[in-house]
Every structure is written in C-alpha cells, then in structure tokens.
C-alpha positions, 0 to 999 in steps of 0.5 A: 418183188416182182418187178412192175412194168412201169419199173422196168420201162424207167430202167431201160429209160435209164440204160439209153439215158447211160448209154448217151452219156456213154457215148461223149466219153464223159468221165474225161475231165471234170464235167456236167452233162445230161442225157434224155432217153424218152421221159427221163433225163439223166442229169451226170456232175464230175467232180475235179476233186482228188479220186473224183466222184461221179454224182446222177440224177434222174429226173422225169421230163414231161409236160404233163402231171406223171408219176415219178419213174421209182429208181430206188434200189438200182444198183449202178456201176460204172467201168474204169479201163478193162477190169475196174469198178466202181458201184451205187446205188439210186435212192428214194430220190433216184440219186446217188453218190460214186466216190474214187472215180478216176478220169477215163472213158467210162461204161456204165452198168444197170443192174436191179434185183432185190434184196439186200445184198448188191449185186456185182457186175460182171467181167468183161468176156475180151479181158476175161479171155484175155486174162485166161490166157496168161500164164499168170494170174489174171485179175478179172475184175475189181469192184468197190461197193456203195459204201466203199467199206469192202473191195472185191478181187476176182482173179484167176488162176493159172490152172483156171481156179477163181478165186476173189479177194475181200476187203474190208475196212476198220470195223469195232465189231465182227463183220461176216461178207456173206458172197453167192455165185453162179456156179457151172452146174447151174446152182448157187453156192454160198462162202461166207467169210468172217472179219473179226473187229480191226482198226486197219484193212484186212482181208481175206482169200477164198476159192471159189469153186465151179464158179460161173463167170457168165452167172449172176453173182452179189454180196451181202456186207453185213450178214446179221450174226443171229443169221449165221446161226441159219446156215446150214453146217454143210454150207458152211463147212464148205465156207470154211473149206474155201478160205486160203487165207490163215487170218480167215481160218483163225476168225473161224476158229474164234466163231466156234463157240458162237455156233451151234454144235452141228455147225461147229462139228462140221467147222472144227472138221474143216479146220483138222484138215478136212473131211477123210 
C-alpha cells in the first residue's frame, strides 16, 4: 500500500499537533487540551481514573468544506519515562483510547505502516546507551500493545545479547505471536512464539539474534493458525532455537503434530539440542 499525499500531509499535521501537546507537559495531571496544526486539531482528554486513560480525537478544522483527513490505522505511542510505551491505533473516526498511561511527562510517536502487525517504537538512544554500559541486564523498552493483550520487554545483556520477554494475557485457545525485526546485516528475521491456552498471564523469553536496535520492528499478536503451515521450516526452527523459556519449548513440543513433516523434522532437531 502506497501512502497518498493527503495521508502523508495529515500524518505530518498529527505529529506537529502532538508535539504541541507534548510541549505543554500534558499527562502531568487529569486534563483536557487541544492543539491545532494547519487544518488538523487534536483533542486530548486525560482521565483521573486509576491507571490513567488517554483519549485522543483528531478533527479537521477549516472554514470551507474539505474531505476529512484519513488517519485510521496510524499507531500512536505514548512514552512515559525513559522506556515505557503504551500504544493505540486510530480508528475510522480518527480516535483512539490508550489505557494504563501513568501520570508524568509524555512523549508521542506516530508510526504508519500498512498490515495487520503493530509497529513497535524504537528505544530512546540515550537510554539505550546507558543500558549498554550497565554491568547487569538493561531494559531498553517496555511496550503494551493497543489491545492490552501483549506486553513486550526488550532487554540487552551485559554480553550485548538482545532478549525479548513477551507476556500474553489469558486465552481460551492457542495464541501464535510473531515478531519481525531488522538485523544488523540489514536483513529481516521473524521469531514465532506459541502460547497454549491458559486462564492466567503467561510469558515467554526469546533471543533476538543480530537485533538492530535502530531498525524497524513489529509484532503480530494473533497469527492465524493456518499461517503456521506456511512458515518456512528453517524459519520455524530458528524460532524454536531462540526460545529461552522452558514453557515455550514445551509449547512447541505440543504443536509438533500440527506441523508439516519438514517443519516437524527441523523443530524436533532443535528441541533435542540443536543442529550437529
């Protein structure tokens, strides 16, 4: 999908309006504010309820009749402190609701990539630098997805290895989560994480080999089960090999009967200890 000129201009206006709200220290207390950039006005309401909820609405403000700006699908990130992000996606009315935004100074990001996956924000460069020089494991980024079904925590170990913890909410059926990220060699990698049915929160930890901390990355929260059969066997095996939590490896073992013969062969080899 190619971005139209109108949409590109609308996104620029949206970023400018959010920058104005940010400069007013919105989020420090329950409030209602609005900011205008060109023909676009962004209205923001911050609730006083526990945990906080930010409601954003975008409207076209003109003297004449013009087509509305279409911003549906754009992902809004609210950064709270150095590493925590809450994400929301604008709907067809150019509005979104982002719960769990704690009081404090906020920074806004806007990402617009077509598809079913949720684009994830990049770690703050200064915070990443500080974490890189910490002798212990440093947290680079913590993000809550728009549906609040998935929590992602990106960390870097003292040895420079990147790890991603994925927290999945309670689910009555299998959930397949896919993370696509940029590698330092400029290629893309995909890591797939299965979550079996669970009445409580479950988590997985995986290794992100050659993760480019400055590159685009995204998460697909619910990969359709039929899509698993189309995953290349080697890519699936790499996902099994990247699983650092025993629960995730057990989940892969339970999924073996659902895989193709070639996928199953590669996955079993990784579960038994990796390639010779």
